[in-house]
N, C-alpha and C positions, 0 to 999 in steps of 0.2 A: 852224173845218176847211175846205180848199173841196176840189168834185168837179171832176173832169176830164173830161172827152168825145173821148174815141177811138174814131175811127172806121179802119176797116182789112181789107185781102184779104191774100188769096198770090198774089204773079205769075202773071199771063198765061204760056197755057201747061204747068202745076202741077198733078201726076198725079190722077188722082181720089184715089189710096190716100192720099196727101198730105195731099188735103184732108178725108178723112177720117179721119183722124191728127189732124187738126191742128185738129180743133170736135171728136174726144171729150177731148183733151187740156185743150182751151179751155173746153168746153163740161161733160162728164161724161155719162152719158150710163145708162139703162135699160138691164140684161139682168136676164136667168130662164137657172135651168140645170133640169133634169131636167122640159123638158118645162110649163112654166111654172109650174111648181109653186112653186123659190123664187124671189123674184125680190128683186131691191136692186140700186143706185143704186154706180157706178164714179162717184169724185169725181171732178170737175176743178178747172180752178187757179180759173173762179169761181165754186164752191163753198166756198171755202177769204176766199175778200175779199165785203164788200158790195158787191153796182152794182144798177144800173139798167140790161135791156135793153133796152131802147129799140124797137133791132130790128137782124136778124141781118147780127153786124160790123159795129156801132152801140151805146160800152156807153159807164155812165155811171159816175166809179169814187172813190175819194173822190185826194186829191192824193199822202197817202204810201202809194202801195196802185202807184203808175202807176212806177219804176224794175222792180217784178216783172214786169208787161207789161210792157211794152218788152221787157227777160230774156229775153219767149219769146215775143211775135212777132218780138224778132229773131233767135232763135234758129231759126224756120221761113222766113229771110229777107221776113215778112212787109213788104209796104207798110202807115204807118197813118204817123195825125197826131191831133196831139191839143190841143187851146187849152181 
């Protein structure tokens, strides 16, 4: 098992709504309903795979999960580098 470091960001000039949607789909989010009475988590891509979040936009993942992450990043035209 090898680990891969992935560094990524959306292209310059991307809209705020695109950044928010990207962030929600990748990292997931905490949400609530009925004024905070019910709280739950909407899962993102990184909730499905083992990872270490080193910094925003820098993730350490297993090499077998790289194709799944690459496909997601390409769908948003994100600029990324992995090693």
